[in-house]
C-alpha positions in Angstrom: 21.9 -21.3 44.2 22.3 -17.6 43.6 25.2 -18.4 41.3 23.0 -20.7 39.2 20.2 -18.1 39.2 22.5 -15.3 38.0 24.2 -17.5 35.4 20.9 -19.0 34.0 19.1 -15.6 34.0 22.0 -14.0 32.2 22.4 -16.7 29.6 18.7 -17.2 29.1 18.3 -13.6 28.0 21.3 -13.5 25.6 19.4 -15.2 22.7 16.7 -12.5 22.7 19.3 -9.8 22.5 21.6 -11.4 19.9 19.2 -13.7 18.1 21.0 -17.0 18.9 22.5 -18.8 21.9 25.1 -20.5 19.6 27.1 -17.3 19.6 27.8 -17.9 23.4 28.1 -21.6 23.4 31.6 -21.7 25.1 30.8 -18.9 27.5 28.5 -21.1 29.6 31.3 -23.6 30.3 33.7 -20.7 31.0 31.3 -19.2 33.5 30.9 -22.6 35.2 34.6 -22.8 35.7 34.7 -19.4 37.4 31.8 -20.3 39.8 32.2 -24.0 40.3 35.9 -24.7 40.4 38.5 -25.4 37.8 38.9 -28.8 36.3 41.2 -30.9 34.2 39.5 -33.4 31.8 41.5 -36.0 29.9 40.4 -38.8 27.6 42.7 -41.6 26.5 42.0 -44.8 24.5 40.9 -46.7 27.6 39.7 -44.1 30.2 38.6 -40.7 31.2 40.3 -38.8 34.1 38.7 -35.8 35.7 40.4 -33.7 38.4 38.2 -31.0 39.9 39.1 -28.4 42.5 36.7 -28.5 45.5 38.6 -26.8 48.3 36.9 -27.0 51.7 34.4 -29.6 50.6 34.2 -32.9 52.5 33.7 -36.2 50.6 30.2 -36.7 52.1 29.2 -33.4 50.6 30.0 -34.6 47.0 27.7 -36.6 44.8 28.8 -38.5 41.7 26.3 -39.9 39.2 26.6 -41.5 35.8 23.5 -41.6 33.5 23.3 -41.8 29.7 27.0 -41.2 29.3 26.9 -38.0 31.3 28.9 -37.9 34.6 27.5 -35.4 37.0 29.5 -34.2 40.0 27.6 -32.0 42.5 28.7 -30.6 45.8 27.9 -27.9 48.3 29.8 -25.5 50.4 28.3 -24.4 53.6 28.8 -21.0 55.2 30.6 -21.1 58.5 29.0 -19.0 61.2 31.5 -16.3 61.9 31.1 -13.6 64.5 33.8 -11.1 63.6 34.0 -8.1 65.8 35.2 -5.4 63.4 35.8 -5.3 59.7 34.9 -8.5 57.9 35.1 -9.7 54.3 33.8 -13.0 53.0 34.7 -13.9 49.4 34.4 -17.7 49.3 31.3 -19.0 47.5 28.6 -20.9 49.3 25.8 -22.9 47.8 25.3 -25.9 45.6 27.4 -26.5 42.5 27.2 -29.0 39.6 29.5 -30.0 36.7 28.6 -32.3 33.9 31.0 -34.3 31.7 30.3 -36.2 28.5 32.0 -39.6 29.0 30.7 -41.7 26.2 31.2 -45.4 26.7 32.3 -45.2 30.3 31.9 -48.4 32.2 29.6 -47.7 35.3 31.2 -50.7 37.1 34.7 -49.4 36.8 34.7 -45.9 38.3 37.2 -44.7 41.0 37.0 -41.5 43.0 39.4 -40.0 45.4 39.4 -36.7 47.3 42.8 -35.4 48.3 44.0 -31.9 49.3 40.9 -30.3 47.9 41.0 -32.0 44.5 38.5 -34.7 43.5 40.0 -37.2 41.1 37.5 -39.4 39.2 38.8 -42.1 36.8 36.3 -43.9 34.5 37.4 -46.9 32.5 35.8 -47.3 29.1 33.8 -50.3 28.0 35.6 -52.6 25.6 33.3 -51.9 22.7 34.4 -48.2 22.5 38.1 -48.9 22.7 40.0 -48.9 19.5 40.6 -52.4 18.2 43.1 -53.4 15.6 41.7 -55.7 13.0 44.0 -58.3 11.5 43.7 -58.9 7.7 43.9 -62.6 6.6 
């Protein structure tokens, strides 16, 4: 939650300083990658494939939702109660995280998701109407 507050507060104040948010359009997504885990996104003629790093997150802590051609993946990391006696340093993020992906034409009935070795892989097949179709000339 703190990560979202810092990011949103910082980005919301940029337009007032520079006069436009378009100047920092790509920065928002770069900032998300730093805070929320790195991701590989690939689109082919027949599907979308997303691989998202979510180390230490269990599958029951991950939510996947498709609405209006936007795939939303959300998860949370919980802080472990540690009782170190002496010097301690905790750098791993905790809190709730969200990533959104534009997956135009994805078929909501044909989505597969797998969590393996801290990487969530989501494959979304496209509807037939958005796939390229060769037209024969008579």
